[in-house]
C-alpha positions as CSV (number, residue, x, y, z in Angstrom):
1,M,56.6,135.5,83.2
2,P,53.5,135.9,80.1
3,I,50.3,133.9,80.9
4,T,48.6,134.8,77.4
5,P,50.1,135.8,74.1
6,E,48.5,139.4,74.5
7,E,50.7,140.4,76.8
8,L,54.1,139.5,74.3
9,S,55.4,142.2,72.4
10,T,54.7,141.1,68.5
11,S,58.6,139.8,68.4
12,Q,58.0,137.6,71.1
13,R,54.5,136.9,69.5
14,V,55.8,135.6,66.3
15,K,59.2,133.5,68.2
16,Y,57.2,131.6,70.5
17,Y,54.4,130.8,68.2
18,L,57.2,129.8,65.9
19,S,58.6,127.3,68.1
20,N,56.1,126.1,69.2
21,Q,54.9,125.1,65.8
22,V,57.9,123.7,65.0
23,I,57.8,121.6,68.1
24,R,54.4,120.4,67.5
25,G,55.0,119.5,63.7
26,I,57.9,117.4,64.8
27,T,55.5,115.8,67.4
28,A,52.6,115.0,65.1
29,S,55.5,114.1,62.2
30,L,57.0,111.6,64.4
31,S,53.4,110.7,66.0
32,L,53.2,108.2,62.9
33,L,55.5,105.9,64.0
34,P,55.3,103.0,65.9
35,Y,55.9,103.7,69.3
36,P,59.6,102.6,70.3
37,Q,60.8,104.2,67.6
38,R,59.4,107.7,67.9
39,I,60.6,107.9,71.3
40,A,64.3,106.5,70.4
41,M,63.8,109.3,67.5
42,M,62.8,112.0,69.4
43,G,66.1,111.4,71.5
44,R,68.3,111.1,68.5
45,L,66.8,114.4,67.3
46,V,67.8,116.1,70.9
47,R,71.1,114.5,71.3
48,F,71.6,116.5,67.5
49,L,70.5,119.3,69.5
50,G,72.3,119.7,72.2
51,P,75.5,120.9,71.1
52,V,73.5,123.9,69.5
53,V,70.9,124.9,72.1
54,G,73.8,125.2,74.7
55,Y,73.0,121.8,76.2
56,H,76.0,120.3,75.7
57,K,77.8,123.6,77.4
58,R,75.5,123.6,80.3
59,I,76.1,120.2,81.0
60,R,79.6,120.2,81.1
61,T,80.2,122.9,83.2
62,N,78.1,121.4,85.7
63,L,80.0,118.6,85.5
64,A,83.4,120.5,85.8
65,L,81.8,122.0,89.1
66,T,80.3,118.5,90.7
67,Q,82.7,115.7,89.0
68,P,86.2,117.2,88.0
69,E,86.9,113.3,88.5
70,L,85.3,112.3,85.0
71,S,87.0,112.0,82.2
72,A,86.8,113.9,78.7
73,Q,85.2,110.4,77.4
74,E,83.2,110.3,80.0
75,V,81.8,113.7,79.8
76,K,81.3,113.4,76.4
77,D,78.8,110.6,76.7
78,L,76.9,111.7,79.1
79,C,76.4,114.9,77.2
80,R,75.4,112.4,74.9
81,K,73.1,110.0,76.9
82,V,71.4,113.0,79.7
83,C,70.2,115.1,76.0
84,D,68.9,111.4,74.9
85,N,67.2,110.7,78.5
86,V,65.5,114.7,77.9
87,G,64.0,113.6,74.4
88,R,62.7,110.6,74.9
89,S,61.1,112.5,78.3
90,L,59.5,114.8,75.6
91,G,58.6,112.4,73.6
92,E,57.2,110.7,76.4
93,F,55.4,113.5,77.7
94,F,53.0,114.1,74.6
95,A,52.9,110.4,73.3
96,G,49.6,109.6,75.9
97,Q,48.6,106.3,75.9
98,P,51.1,104.1,74.6
99,F,53.4,106.2,77.4
100,W,50.5,105.4,79.9
101,D,50.6,101.7,79.2
102,R,54.7,101.9,79.4
103,A,54.1,103.2,82.6
104,K,51.1,101.0,83.7
105,Q,53.2,98.0,84.0
106,A,56.2,99.6,85.4
107,K,57.4,97.8,88.7
108,I,57.2,99.3,92.0
109,T,59.6,98.9,94.5
110,G,61.2,100.4,97.6
111,P,61.0,100.7,100.6
112,G,57.9,103.4,101.0
113,F,55.4,102.2,99.0
114,E,54.0,100.7,102.1
115,P,54.1,103.3,104.1
116,F,52.4,105.0,101.3
117,K,49.9,102.8,101.0
118,K,49.3,102.9,104.6
119,A,48.8,106.3,105.1
120,R,46.4,106.2,102.2
121,A,44.6,104.1,103.5
122,E,44.3,106.1,106.7
123,G,43.6,109.4,104.8
124,R,46.7,111.2,105.5
125,P,48.4,113.8,103.4
126,I,51.0,112.3,101.6
127,M,53.6,114.7,99.6
128,I,55.5,112.3,96.6
129,V,58.9,114.3,96.3
130,T,60.8,113.8,93.1
131,A,63.6,115.7,90.7
132,H,64.0,116.0,87.1
133,F,65.8,112.2,86.6
134,G,64.7,109.8,84.0
135,N,61.2,110.4,83.3
136,Y,59.5,111.9,86.8
137,D,55.5,112.0,85.2
138,A,56.2,107.9,84.6
139,A,55.5,107.7,88.4
140,R,53.3,109.8,88.6
141,S,51.2,108.0,85.8
142,K,51.9,104.6,87.5
143,L,50.7,105.7,90.7
144,I,47.4,107.4,89.3
145,Q,47.0,104.0,87.1
146,E,47.1,102.0,90.4
147,G,43.8,104.3,91.5
148,Y,46.2,106.9,94.2
149,N,45.1,109.9,92.3
150,L,47.6,113.1,92.9
151,G,47.6,116.1,92.3
152,P,51.5,117.4,90.8
153,L,52.8,120.9,91.1
154,Y,54.3,122.6,88.1
155,R,56.0,125.4,87.0
156,R,54.1,127.7,83.9
157,M,56.2,127.4,80.8
158,A,57.6,130.9,79.4
159,N,56.2,130.2,75.8
160,P,52.7,130.1,76.6
161,Y,51.2,128.7,73.1
162,F,53.7,126.1,74.8
163,N,52.8,126.2,78.1
164,A,48.5,125.5,76.7
165,D,50.3,121.8,75.1
166,Y,52.2,121.1,78.3
167,V,49.4,121.9,80.5
168,K,46.5,119.9,78.1
169,S,49.4,117.2,77.9
170,L,49.2,117.0,82.1
171,N,45.8,117.5,82.7
172,A,45.6,114.5,80.2
173,T,47.4,112.0,82.3
174,G,45.6,113.1,85.6
175,T,43.9,115.8,87.7
176,P,44.0,117.7,89.5
177,T,47.0,119.5,89.1
178,F,48.7,123.1,90.1
179,E,50.2,126.3,88.5
180,Q,53.2,127.6,91.1
181,G,52.2,130.5,92.2
182,K,49.9,132.1,94.3
183,K,46.6,131.0,93.2
184,G,48.5,126.9,92.8
185,M,49.5,126.6,96.4
186,V,46.7,128.0,98.2
187,E,44.7,124.9,95.7
188,M,47.3,122.8,96.2
189,V,47.3,123.2,100.3
190,R,43.5,122.7,100.1
191,Y,43.9,119.9,98.7
192,L,46.7,118.2,101.0
193,K,45.0,119.4,104.1
194,K,42.2,117.0,102.6
195,G,44.1,114.4,102.5
196,G,45.0,114.0,99.5
197,T,48.9,113.2,98.2
198,I,50.6,115.8,96.1
199,A,54.0,115.8,93.7
200,I,57.0,118.2,93.5
201,V,59.6,118.6,91.7
202,T,62.1,119.7,94.1
203,D,65.6,119.8,92.2
204,L,65.7,123.6,90.6
205,H,67.5,126.6,91.8
206,A,64.8,127.9,94.0
207,I,64.5,131.5,94.3
208,G,65.0,132.7,97.6
209,G,65.5,129.7,99.1
210,T,67.8,128.4,101.5
211,Y,71.5,126.8,100.3
212,I,72.0,123.3,101.2
213,D,74.9,121.5,99.8
214,F,74.3,119.8,96.6
215,M,76.7,117.3,95.2
216,G,79.3,119.6,97.4
217,H,78.1,122.9,96.3
218,P,75.8,125.6,97.5
219,A,72.0,124.9,95.8
220,S,69.2,127.2,96.7
221,T,66.6,124.9,97.9
222,S,63.3,126.0,99.1
223,L,62.2,124.3,102.0
224,V,58.5,125.1,101.4
225,P,57.5,120.8,100.9
226,A,59.0,120.0,104.4
227,E,57.6,122.3,105.9
228,L,54.5,121.8,104.9
229,A,54.6,118.0,105.5
230,L,55.6,119.5,109.3
231,K,52.3,122.0,109.4
232,Y,49.9,119.2,107.9
233,T,51.8,116.0,109.5
234,A,52.3,114.9,105.8
235,L,54.0,112.1,104.5
236,M,57.4,112.6,102.5
237,V,58.5,110.1,100.4
238,P,60.7,110.1,97.6
239,I,60.0,108.7,94.4
240,Y,62.1,108.1,91.0
241,A,61.4,106.9,87.8
242,V,64.3,105.3,86.9
243,R,64.7,104.5,83.0
244,Q,65.7,101.0,82.2
245,D,68.6,99.6,79.7
246,N,65.8,99.7,76.6
247,G,65.2,102.5,77.1
248,L,61.8,102.6,76.6
249,D,60.5,101.0,80.6
250,F,60.5,102.4,84.1
251,E,61.3,101.3,87.4
252,I,59.4,103.1,90.1
253,V,61.7,103.6,93.5
254,M,59.9,104.5,96.4
255,K,62.4,105.6,99.3
256,E,62.4,105.4,102.7
257,P,60.0,107.6,103.7
258,V,61.2,111.4,105.1
259,P,62.3,111.2,109.3
260,H,60.2,114.5,110.5
261,S,62.7,116.3,112.2
262,D,62.8,120.3,110.8
263,A,62.5,121.7,107.7
264,L,66.3,121.8,107.0
265,E,67.0,118.6,107.8
266,M,64.3,117.4,106.2
267,T,65.6,119.5,102.8
268,T,69.0,118.3,103.5
269,H,67.6,114.2,103.3
270,L,66.3,114.8,100.4
271,C,69.4,116.5,99.0
272,R,71.5,113.6,100.2
273,D,68.8,111.1,98.5
274,L,68.9,112.3,95.4
275,E,72.4,112.4,95.3
276,Q,72.8,108.9,95.5
277,E,70.2,108.3,93.0
278,I,72.7,110.7,90.4
279,Q,75.6,108.5,91.2
280,T,74.0,105.3,90.6
281,H,72.8,106.8,86.8
282,K,74.5,109.5,86.5
283,D,72.7,109.6,83.0
284,Q,69.1,109.8,84.1
285,W,69.8,113.2,86.0
286,F,68.3,116.9,83.9
287,W,72.4,118.3,84.3
288,I,70.4,120.6,81.9
289,H,69.3,123.2,84.3
290,R,71.3,126.3,85.9
291,R,71.1,124.2,89.5
292,W,73.6,125.9,90.9
293,K,73.9,129.9,90.2
């Protein structure tokens, strides 16, 4: 994956540059609107573009594989709602202070919050594990604003121009941040060993991962988060930022910490936990990813 524009061919450079300029233009134009209208407009925009950019096809493929009992109307509704959530999440990510204000107002619920606070007070390493669900960055923003600093592991975007803007927004919410790769992993592990809190998104296809049943079908899944939790005796807490009915607010749900056993069992536990959340809020998971390959 290219790191700088210089590593691209001329045609790639032009394509990526222009596409990022379009995204910049859209976000700049929408920033003139009041925050609620801006986020709603981003949702409508991605709903409109969903069939064009292939999101609807991906969603339908994944639903046909894992949720064959859904009616044609239910699938159609989910295509619309999933794209709306993706668009809102994108708009929120680049919104800055108005989004942080909404995240700050979110209520933290669930049995994992008290063990999390206890582990922080003891200086114990903590791993916050989440998924592309609701808007996962709302949970990070909320915890940081509550004084619980944490560092996320992120995947670099293929478009280096967009990636620069993405990392800038990621760092604006809070630092440190760790780029997926050898250097980023070394920095993240060092931070964890010192008693830091890290955040990892675990629901993407993992190259070289272990195939674990996920919603009835094997999906390549990384065991690394669980292995790190075991190696450094880190508390592992699943967390989800559940979007509320008004489309703007969130509930931050911290689930029961994952019991330490072995890496495969712990990772399977995370898969089962995410399945429950998806069944409860089907429209909030990012069905647009190629989770099953």
